PAKEVO-921550 format. One record per residue (C-alpha): x, y, z. Coordinates in steps of 0.001 Angstrom, whole numbers, always signed. Layout:
PAKEVO-921550
X:Y:Z
...
This chain:
PAKEVO-921550
+102078:+97911:+104393
+100366:+101087:+106397
+101091:+104422:+105893
+101701:+107763:+107976
+101553:+110552:+105999
+102583:+114183:+107523
+101560:+117057:+104905
+102951:+119897:+103941
+104634:+120976:+107502
+105463:+124346:+107522
+109534:+124815:+108467
+111945:+127662:+108366
+115500:+126008:+106987
+118191:+128166:+105460
+119067:+126723:+102077
+120107:+127884:+98826
+122818:+128149:+96722
+124238:+131679:+97087
+125643:+132809:+100797
+122951:+135723:+100780
+120205:+132616:+100355
+121134:+130784:+103479
+121829:+133577:+105480
+118325:+133971:+107153
+115272:+130791:+107258
+113355:+130176:+104398
+110025:+128828:+104719
+109462:+125313:+103145
+106996:+122719:+103171
+107428:+119236:+104064
+105319:+116205:+103200
+106685:+112876:+104772
+105487:+109285:+103974
+106365:+106680:+106522
+105632:+103446:+105467
+105472:+101044:+108797
+103263:+97968:+110013
+100402:+99172:+112110
+99151:+96248:+112700
+100668:+95342:+116466
+99720:+98892:+117090
+96305:+98625:+116247
+95336:+95489:+118044
+96825:+96706:+121044
+95871:+100155:+120695
+99362:+101264:+121916
+101769:+103709:+120116
+104603:+102117:+121700
+104441:+99673:+118324
+103980:+102354:+115685
+105978:+105699:+114822
+104897:+108628:+116850
+104376:+111449:+114260
+103758:+114258:+116755
+107691:+113024:+117591
+108761:+113287:+113949
+106865:+116477:+113945
+108985:+117894:+116278
+112205:+116551:+115171
+111229:+117931:+111622
+110551:+121458:+112661
+114192:+121209:+114662
+116067:+119544:+111966
+117205:+122715:+110542
+118779:+124323:+113677
+122307:+125178:+112748
+122185:+123981:+109831
+122403:+124848:+106094
+122319:+123332:+102660
+122865:+124763:+98806
+120232:+122113:+97473
+116892:+120891:+98446
+117729:+118004:+97263
+120753:+117049:+99504
+118102:+118331:+102193
+115424:+115704:+101453
+117958:+113132:+101055
+119209:+114164:+104622
+116126:+113946:+106402
+115270:+110685:+105002
+118431:+108988:+106021
+117601:+111079:+109619
+114000:+109507:+109490
+114977:+105740:+108346
+117822:+105970:+111026
+115393:+107089:+113741
+112338:+105802:+113726
+112937:+102521:+111805
+110258:+102820:+109194
+109733:+100282:+106295
+110388:+102898:+104100
+110280:+106811:+103770
+109481:+109506:+101150
+110082:+113365:+101535
+109036:+116063:+99299
+110529:+119424:+99944
+108931:+122350:+98310
+110714:+125509:+98107
+108939:+128906:+97216
+111949:+130601:+95551
+110844:+131136:+91870
+108492:+133919:+91744
+106687:+132900:+88590
+106211:+129796:+89845
+103893:+128184:+92530
+106889:+126044:+94234
+109876:+123836:+93192
+109984:+120482:+94779
+112282:+117358:+94868
+110934:+114033:+95873
+112590:+111605:+97680
+111961:+107959:+98277
+114487:+105769:+100466
+114109:+101929:+101980
+116450:+100643:+105018
+118776:+98087:+103933
+117506:+94646:+103764
+119088:+92355:+106725
+121895:+90012:+104883
+120748:+86529:+105480
+122739:+84412:+107738
+123714:+80707:+106473
C-alpha cells in the first residue's frame, strides 16, 4: 500500500475544555497519512485514480469553520472519519498537535482508522 502524507498543516480551530479556550480559534498542527494504492494513478499519470492532496488540504483548512471541540481526541477522530468517508483511503492516520502547555513543546494525539471491510456475499 502507498502513502500520502500532509505534514504539520497549520490550522486554526476552536478546541478546549473550557468555554474561554474555545472562544477563539487556536493554532494546531495536523499531520495526516492516507494509505491508498497508487498503481493505476502512477501507470496512467492521472490524478483521477489517486487522492488529491490539495483537495484534502483545503478540506482540512475549512474543517473547523463554525465548529468546536472540547477534546483534541474527538477532533482527531472526527477528521479521520471524515477523510475515510470522503476520500476512501484504505486507512487514515491523524495527529493533532496543540500548544497549550507552556512547559511543553506541544501535546499531541494520534489516531489510526481503517475503512470497514466489505461483507462477503454468498
